[in-house]
N, C-alpha and C positions, 0 to 999 in steps of 0.2 A: 770339686763338689758339684759345679754345673755339669761336667761331662757324666759323673755318676748319676745324676738325676736324669739327664737325657737318656742314658742307657736303660735306666729303670722304666721310662716312659716307652722305649722302644720294645721292651719285654712285655709290656702291656698295651700293645698297640691297638688291639681291638677294643678294649675299655676305654683307652684314651681317646680314641675316635669317637666312641659312642658318647662319652662324656662331653666332649666338644661339640658334637653335633646336636646333642639333646639341649644344651645351653643355648646355641644359636638359634635352633628352632623354636625353642620355648618362648624366647625373649626378644627376638629381633626379626624373625621371619614375618614379613607383612605387617610390621607393627603399625604402620600408619595407614594401612589399607581400610580398615573399618572406621566409620565415623564415631564421634565421641557418643556413647550410648547409654552412659550412667549418669544419673543425677549428680553424683559426686564428681566424675570427670568433668561434666560441663561446669560445675561451680569453681573447681579448681582452676580450670582453664581460663575461665572468663576473668576470675580474679587476678590471675597472672596477667592476662591482657590488659586489663584496667590498671595495672601498674605502668605499663608503657604509656597508655592514654593520659593518665595523670601526671607522669613524670615523677612518680613517688615510689621508691623501692624500699621503704621503711614501713609502710602500712599497707594492709591489705583491705580492698573494697569489693564488693560484689553487687552489681547494679547499682553503684553509686552509694551504697551503704556500708558502713565499717563491718569488716569480716574478721572478727577475733576468736572464732571456735578453733581455728587451726593456727599453730605457730608459722613461722616465717620461712623456715629453711627449704621447704619443698617449693615454695613461690620463687625463691632465689634461683634454685636449681633449674626450674621451668623457665625462668627469665633469661638465663644464659643460653639455654638451649634453643628458645625462640630466637634470641639474637644471633644464634648461629645458623640455624637451619630455616628461620622464617615462621610464619603463623601457619601452622598445620598440625595434624593429629600426630604425625611422627615426633615433632619436636615436643609437644606436650607429653608424651609417653615415655620419650627417650630417657629421663632421669630415673623413671621407675625400672626400666630395663637394665641400666647400668647398675642401679643399687641391687636388684635381684642377682645380677651377675656377680657383684661384690660379695654377696650373701653366699653364693655358691662356692666362690674362690675361698672365703673364709672358712667355710665348713671343710672344703677339700684339705686346707693347710693344717686345720686343727686335728683332723681324724689321721692325716699321714704322720703328724707329730706324735699322736698318742698311739697309732697302731701301724699301718704300712700303706704303701702306695695303692695296692689293690682295694683295700677297704676304703681309702680315701676317694678313689675314683667311682666306686660303688655308691659312696654317700653323695657324691655330687651329681651322679645320675639320678639317684632316687629324689634328691631334693629339687633338681631343674625339672624333673618330670611330673612332680606332684602338682595336681590339679589347681589346689589353692595358691601355690606359689607362681604357677603359670598365670593365673588370673591377675594376681596383684602386680606381678612383673609387668604386665602389659596395660596397666591402668594408669591414668593420669591422676593419681592420688598419693597420699603420703604413706601408704601401707607398707610398700617395698622398702622404702627408706627406714621408717621405724624399725621393720623386722630385721633388716641388716644390721642396724645399730644396736639393737637388743642382742642379737647373736654375737656381734663384736664384744659387747660388755661382758656377756656370760662367758664366752670362751676366755677372755682375758682375765676374768674373776677366778675361773677355775684353775688357770695356769698360775696366778698369783697364790692361791690357797695350797696348790701342790708344790710349788718351787720355792715361794717366799720372795722371789725377785720383785723389787718395788716398781720395775719398769711395767709390769703387767698390771700392778695396781693402779698406776697413773694412766695406762692405756685403758682401763676400766672406767675411770672418772671421765676421761675425754670422751669415749663412746657414749656414756650416760648424758654428758652435757650436750653432745651433738643430737642424741635422741631427744632431749627436752626440747630443743629447737625444732625437731621434726614433728612431734606431736605431743608434747607436754609431759606431765608428772607421770605417765604410765611408763615411759622409759627409766624413770627413777624407781618407781615401786617394784616393778617385775625383778630387776637384778637384787634389790634390797631385800625382798621376801624370800626369794630362792636361795641366795647366799646365807640368810639367816637360818632357814630350816636345814640347809647343808651342814652349817657348822653345829647346829643344835643336835642332830643326830650323831655328829662326830664328838660332841661334848667339848666343843672348843669356841664357845662364844667370846672368849677373850680375844682370839684371833680376829673374829668377826669385828668386834668392836674397835680394836686397834686399826683394822683397815677402813672401817666406815668413818672414823672420826679421824684420820689422817689429815693434818691441816693442810699439807701441800696439795693433796688429793681435793680437798673441798675447795681450796683456792682456785685449782685448775677448773673444776666444775662450775664455779661462780664466775670465772673469766669467760668461759665458753658461753654457758646457758643464761646467765643473767646480766651480762655486760655486752659482749659482741659488739664492741665499738658504740654501745648505746643506741642500737638499731633494732632492738628486738622488742617493740611494745607488745606484739601479738603473742610472743612466746609466754608472758607471764599473764597477759589479759585472757588468754585462751583458758587458762586454768580457772580465773574467776568467772569467765563466761560459762564454763561447763557446770561450775558449783552454782552459779545463779539459775542457770536453767533447771538443775535438779531440785533446788531449793525454793524456786518460784519467785525470786528476789528481782527479777527484771534484767535487762541487758547489762553488759560490762560497761564500765566508764570508758570514755575516749580519752586517750593520752597522747600528747604530741611530744616526741622526743628527738633531740638534735644528735645526728650522727657525728661520730669521730672522723679522723682523716681518713681512715680507709673506707668508711662508709661513704663519705663525700666522693671519693675517687670513683667508687663503684656507681653512685648515682649519676655522676657527670658522664661517665663513659655509656651507661645504660640509656640515659636521656637522649644522647645524640643517636643512638640506635632506634630509639622509640619513634622519631619522627619518620624513619624509613620503613616502620613496619606498617602493612596494610591489613584493615580489618577483614577476617574470612567471612564468606557468605552466610555461613551456618550460625553466626552469632548475631543477635539482635542488636540494633544501635541504640545507645542511651546518650542523653544529653547531661552535661554536668555544668550547672551553672556556677 
């Protein structure tokens, strides 16, 4: 099988090279060259940096104030990147570049499964070369992470509905759970609505309901999105914060949660690295009493 796949790539050398080149140029070329130029880039990056300054990797703060309008996952990814590459623009943007690459690879694999290699390469080139994907794939925000996980959930949901294999159903729930940690309920609502309309048009809502209310899938979603070693206050509070903002009911409540063993190991390792990180010149200093 690997030899057959390699032979197929060789027959499509031009498209394969163009797809790889488009991906690398769009997401990685001069990734850290430009300074952080967007308000959201600065906010995400500063909040990640304050995790190191506070030695707290369970909660997010911006300028010393709780920041619960975005869930925790993107901050964890940026923290790992900063711990690896240091405090610089490349480190803050690298998770988004990886997520955009994952998005393109998922699209390639899905199209190759449904059609053929040529169509899959063309789909990868079009996606990686799209202006919107290019922008969010190079931005230190949660958008590339969210979109890649929504794509993963949608591809998996379609494969489950077409094949009936439960592995794709559980992959859907896992992707939605991670998407919930990336940007809140939008990662749940989009697959839920799209699959509902899809099954409605096929006059097969029974299959939709059976999939949506599968207890194993719901348990998997809850384990990822609502538990995560008890270390995700911002994942749930961001939903309340967004609703409070829309309804005018004030800021979300602040909750302190104690992490499980995995979270404690993560905190200890990152806290050791926090002392070695230096503050970049382009970020203002803040004192925390």
